[in-house]
N, C-alpha and C positions, 0 to 999 in steps of 0.2 A: 649268205647273204638273200634274202629275201627278194623275189621275183616280183616286177610291176606288176600290179594289177591290169587287167585288161580297161578299165576305165581310167587309169592315170598314165597311158600309153600316146594320149594327145589323136586317137585315133578319129576319123570321121562317124557320124551318128551309123549311118547305113553299113562300115566296116565291123564294128561294133555289135551290131544286129545280127548282119553276116555269121561271125563268129561265135555269135551266142547259141544261134541256131544249129549251124554246124557241127560244135562241140557236143550240143544236145543228142542233134543226132547219132554221132558215136556213140554217144554214151548209152542210148536206147538201142543199140545196136549189138553192145558188149554184153546186153541181159536180153537177148534175142525179142525184144518188142519192136518187131519191123514194121508195123504200122505206126506207132507214135512217131519211128525213125523215118520212115520216109514223108510224113508230114513235116517232121523237123528239117528236112532237106530241101523239099518242097519250098517251105518258108524260107531257107536259106536262100534259094535261088531269087526269091524276088527281092533280095537284097544285092545278090551279085548275081544278074542273069545268065552271064555267059560261062559261068564257072562248071569247067569238066568234072571237077572232083563231086560236086554234088550232082549233076545228071548221074554220073555212074553210081554212085552209093543209091541216090533215089531208083534206079532202074534194079539193082541188086536187091533191094529190099522188096519191092515187085515182083519177082522173082521167087525170094524166098518167101513171101506171101502166099503166092500160086501153090508152091512144091509143099508148103503148109497144109492148104485148103484140099490138095490131092489127097494128103494122106490121114485128114479128117473123112474126107470123101469113101474113103476105104473102110476106117474102122467104124466109124458109126453104124452102118448098117450090120457089121459083123456082130458088134456090140448089143444093138435092136434083137437082133437074131437070138442070140444067148439070151436074152433076157425074156423072149417069146418062150425059147424052148422051156425054161424054167419054170414059167408061167403056168404053160400047159402041161408039163408032165409031173408037177410038183401037188 
């Protein structure tokens, strides 16, 4: 039996928009697009301000973004140093 569409369940507009943003945020997290996911969870909070799940996931995304940034801050100087060494010694 096919499941009912989100739009056929008689939900209020705000609930539908919340569920759309929340699901999109989860989908972005699955493919590690944390900035996009964070923005979707923020949008979900616009429609359901007190939602703890959205707040937690938004915070988790923020932590992951910061962690990824730290990795980049370490890797980029190393790569630049390697490129500079190749240019100098070749």
